[in-house]
C-alpha positions as CSV (number, residue, x, y, z in Angstrom):
1,M,0.0,0.0,0.0
2,G,3.0,2.3,0.4
3,F,3.4,2.4,-3.3
4,I,0.1,4.2,-3.6
5,G,1.3,7.0,-1.3
6,L,4.5,7.4,-3.4
7,V,3.1,7.1,-6.9
8,A,-0.3,9.0,-6.6
9,P,1.3,12.4,-5.8
10,W,3.8,12.0,-8.7
11,L,1.0,11.1,-11.1
12,A,-1.1,14.0,-9.9
13,K,1.8,16.5,-10.3
14,R,2.5,15.2,-13.8
15,S,-1.2,15.4,-14.8
16,F,-2.3,18.6,-13.2
17,G,0.8,20.8,-12.8
18,V,2.6,22.0,-9.7
19,R,-0.1,24.1,-8.0
20,F,-0.3,22.7,-4.5
21,S,-4.1,22.9,-3.9
22,T,-4.8,21.2,-7.2
23,V,-2.2,18.5,-6.6
24,L,-3.4,17.8,-3.1
25,W,-7.0,16.9,-4.2
26,A,-5.9,15.2,-7.4
27,S,-3.4,13.1,-5.4
28,A,-6.1,12.0,-2.9
29,A,-8.5,11.1,-5.8
30,M,-5.8,9.2,-7.7
31,G,-4.7,7.4,-4.6
32,A,-8.3,6.3,-3.9
33,E,-8.8,5.2,-7.6
34,I,-5.6,3.2,-7.5
35,A,-6.6,1.5,-4.2
36,V,-10.0,0.6,-5.5
37,L,-8.6,-0.7,-8.8
38,S,-6.0,-2.8,-6.9
39,D,-8.7,-4.2,-4.7
40,V,-10.9,-5.2,-7.7
41,I,-7.9,-6.9,-9.3
42,A,-7.0,-8.7,-6.1
43,R,-10.5,-10.1,-5.8
44,L,-10.6,-11.2,-9.5
45,V,-7.2,-12.8,-9.8
46,L,-7.7,-15.8,-7.6
47,F,-11.5,-16.1,-7.7
48,P,-13.2,-17.5,-5.5
49,S,-10.5,-16.6,-2.9
50,E,-8.8,-13.3,-2.7
51,A,-5.2,-12.3,-3.4
52,P,-3.4,-10.0,-0.9
53,L,-3.9,-6.4,-1.7
54,T,-0.3,-5.5,-0.9
55,A,0.9,-8.1,-3.5
56,V,-1.2,-6.5,-6.2
57,T,-0.1,-3.0,-5.4
58,S,3.5,-4.2,-5.3
59,V,3.3,-5.8,-8.7
60,F,2.0,-2.6,-10.4
61,G,3.6,-0.1,-8.1
62,A,7.3,-1.3,-8.0
63,P,7.9,-1.0,-11.8
64,L,6.2,2.4,-11.8
65,L,8.3,3.6,-8.9
66,V,11.5,2.4,-10.5
67,Y,10.5,4.3,-13.7
68,I,9.9,7.4,-11.7
69,L,13.3,7.1,-10.0
70,I,15.1,6.6,-13.3
71,K,13.3,9.5,-15.0
72,S,13.8,11.9,-12.1
73,R,17.5,11.1,-12.0
74,G,18.1,12.8,-15.3
75,E,16.4,16.1,-14.2
């Protein structure tokens, strides 16, 4: 779940600019959307049981976080 807290603000900043008040609300909305999407995926992957939510967020969040780190290194 920590990946959501790291990735959502970055996505919001890239999508909506650097104005703090806009990024704050967009980051909260994007974090909620990512969490709900991850929960839906976790429930559908191993139907009728449920996959751990942290595993699903790690599978999608780790590559995105690595991409963010590599991209920001050049700036």
